[in-house]
C-alpha positions in Angstrom: -15.0 76.2 68.1 -18.6 75.8 67.0 -19.8 77.5 70.1 -17.9 80.6 69.2 -19.7 80.9 65.8 -23.2 82.1 66.0 -25.8 82.2 63.3 -27.3 85.5 62.2 -31.0 85.4 62.9 -32.3 86.9 59.7 -34.9 85.3 57.4 -32.5 84.4 54.6 -30.3 82.1 56.8 -33.3 80.6 58.4 -34.9 79.9 55.0 -31.6 78.4 53.8 -31.4 76.2 56.8 -35.0 75.0 56.3 -34.2 74.2 52.6 -31.1 72.2 53.7 -33.2 70.3 56.2 -35.9 69.6 53.6 -33.2 68.4 51.1 -31.7 66.1 53.7 -35.1 64.6 54.7 -35.9 64.2 51.0 -32.6 62.4 50.4 -33.3 60.1 53.4 -36.8 59.4 52.1 -35.4 58.7 48.6 -32.8 56.4 50.0 -35.4 54.5 52.1 -37.6 54.1 49.0 -34.7 52.9 46.9 -33.8 50.5 49.6 -37.3 49.2 50.0 -37.9 48.8 46.3 -34.5 47.4 45.8 -35.2 44.8 48.5 -38.5 44.0 46.9 -36.9 43.6 43.5 -34.2 41.4 44.9 -36.8 39.2 46.6 -38.7 38.9 43.3 -35.5 38.0 41.5 -34.6 35.3 44.1 -38.1 33.8 43.9 -38.0 33.7 40.1 -34.5 32.0 40.2 -35.8 29.4 42.6 -38.8 28.8 40.4 -36.5 28.5 37.4 -34.3 25.9 39.1 -37.4 23.9 40.2 -38.9 24.0 36.8 -35.7 22.9 35.2 -35.4 19.9 37.5 -39.0 19.1 36.9 -38.5 19.2 33.1 -35.4 17.0 33.3 -37.4 14.5 35.4 -40.3 14.5 33.0 -37.8 14.1 30.1 -36.3 11.0 31.7 -39.8 9.6 32.4 -40.9 10.3 28.8 -37.9 8.5 27.4 -38.6 5.5 29.6 -42.2 5.4 28.5 -41.2 5.7 24.8 -38.8 2.8 25.3 -41.6 0.8 26.9 -44.0 1.7 24.1 -41.5 0.6 21.5 -41.1 -2.8 23.2 -44.9 -3.2 23.4 -45.2 -2.3 19.7 -42.5 -4.9 18.8 -44.3 -7.4 21.0 -47.6 -6.6 19.3 -46.1 -7.1 15.9 -44.7 -10.4 17.0 -48.1 -11.5 18.3 -49.9 -10.4 15.2 -47.4 -12.4 13.1 -47.9 -15.4 15.3 -51.7 -15.0 15.0 -51.4 -14.8 11.2 -49.2 -17.9 11.2 -51.8 -19.8 13.4 -54.4 -18.9 10.9 -52.3 -20.4 8.1 -53.2 -24.1 7.7 -49.8 -25.2 6.4 -48.0 -23.6 9.5 -50.4 -25.4 11.9 -49.7 -28.7 10.1 -46.0 -28.1 10.3 -46.1 -27.4 14.1 -48.3 -30.4 14.7 -45.9 -32.6 12.8 -42.7 -31.2 14.5 -43.9 -30.9 18.1 -46.6 -33.5 18.5 -45.6 -36.1 15.9 -48.9 -36.1 14.2 -49.2 -37.5 10.7 -51.6 -37.7 7.8 -53.5 -40.8 7.1 -51.2 -43.5 5.9 -48.0 -41.8 7.0 -45.6 -43.2 9.5 -43.4 -40.9 11.7 -40.0 -42.1 12.8 -38.1 -40.6 15.6 -34.4 -40.8 15.2 -32.3 -41.2 18.4 -30.1 -38.0 17.9 -33.0 -35.7 17.3 -34.6 -33.7 20.1 -37.9 -32.0 19.6 -38.5 -28.4 20.5 -40.7 -29.4 23.5 -37.9 -31.6 24.9 -35.4 -28.7 24.4 -37.7 -26.4 26.3 -38.1 -29.0 29.1 -34.3 -29.4 29.4 -33.8 -25.6 29.5 -36.5 -25.4 32.3 -34.7 -28.1 34.3 -31.4 -26.0 34.3 
């Protein structure tokens, strides 16, 4: 059927055909550009999402590590306070005398120390715990 129809060879129809062809090529070019820029935009979005997930995991890991270090720091602070208290006690003469009397059975001049059979000193308690 298309073979039976012939185009008129005037300038108007040829100009219209050229315009249609230009419009079709422009549409193809625009579609290609949209496809290319859309693909680039999609690639950027995927890369940013991957970076977001990676950063979130890194932040969670850093948070866990920070909490562990804070816990360790608190333990060290408590230990430091205990050691400072022990140092202050060791600088106190009455405490040193008490420890010497209790653990080492030392006495003042003229004093006699009696050890009762039911009593265990702290050093003996420690030794019995170490044996277990």
